[in-house]
Structures are given as structure tokens and as C-alpha cells.
N, C-alpha and C positions, 0 to 999 in steps of 0.2 A: 531420455532426456526428464530431469525435476520439474515439475508442475513450485508455480512463485508464490510466494503471497503477500501483498504491499499494502504496505498508506501510502498516499500520497498527502503534503498537501498544497491546498489551492491556494490561490492570490487574495484571497477574504478569508482567511488560517481555516477553514475549514477541513476536516481528514475524512479520508475520502477511504473501502480498505478494499481489494478487488485477489482478484486470481489468475494467474497466465502463465501461459508456457511459454512466453515470450515477453522479455516483460522491459524490455530494452523498446522494442517496439510498441508495444501497450502505453508506453511514458509518451513519445512520440505522439502518441492515436489522442492519449487526452493534454495535450499540449496543445495541437493544432486544433483540437473541441469536439473530433468524432471520438473521442472514448468513450460517453456516457452519456446521459441529460445531464447529469450527476453537477459534474465538471466541465460542458461544455462554454460556458461562459462565466467560470471560475481558470480557466486559465491564461498567466503559464501555468504549472503545479510543479510539484519539487519532489523527486522519491526520500522516503523519511525514514522508509522501512520495508526489509524486506527479508523474509526465514522463505526454506527449502521445503518442499513436502515431495515423497516418492510419489504419489498416489491422486489422480485428480477428490476420489472421495479427502482422502488429510485433508488436502490444500482446503476443500468447501469445508469438509469439520471444524479447518482451525480459521478460518476467513469467518464461522459464522460467531462462534468467543472471541473471538476479535471486536468483532462487531458491538457484541453483549458490553465491553466493556467501556462505562465511565468518558470520558475526553482527558481526562485526569490519567486515567491506570492509562492508557497511548500514550502519551506523551512517555511516561515516565518507563513505556517499553521500548519505546524511541529511544529516547536520551541514555538509558542505562548499557544498551548497542554502541552506541557514541562513542562513551567513555570505554566498553569491553574494548574494542578497536584501536583507541591510544595506546591500551598499556602495550 
């Protein structure tokens, strides 16, 4: 089972990046206010980006890379994926 790196947009437009093995469950947790401290009062959230990693270690490394990106680069990352999916 793969690991997922994801970015969610909170109701106040802030972005949160995380990892999980069960993306559907994790998004539900964030929306219900039980996901983490950052999203607790920022629900509902919307999944805007996801990618897969083979191992937890790979997912953590990629998550750290994404978290270091400025907001503008994160937005470019998930907008690029939306454009590619439409083609």
C-alpha cells in the first residue's frame, strides 16, 4: 500500500501539507476537526494535491521538500497537476 503526500486548502485559504496511508480517512479527519491542531478550526478543507510514495521515508522526504516551498510554488504545483489531468 503506497503512502500519500497531500496538500489541503483550509477555509481560510491557508495550505497544509501532510502524509498518510489512507487519504480518504485523513481528509475526513481534517474536515471533522480531528485531523491536527493546524486544521482543527479551519475546516472544512479541500484536497488540492496528492502524490504517491513507495515508502514512509520517501513520503516524509517529499513532504519536507514541499513544506519548504513558498506558497506561490505550492500553488503552481497543484495547478500544474490540474492542467495535466485535463489534457
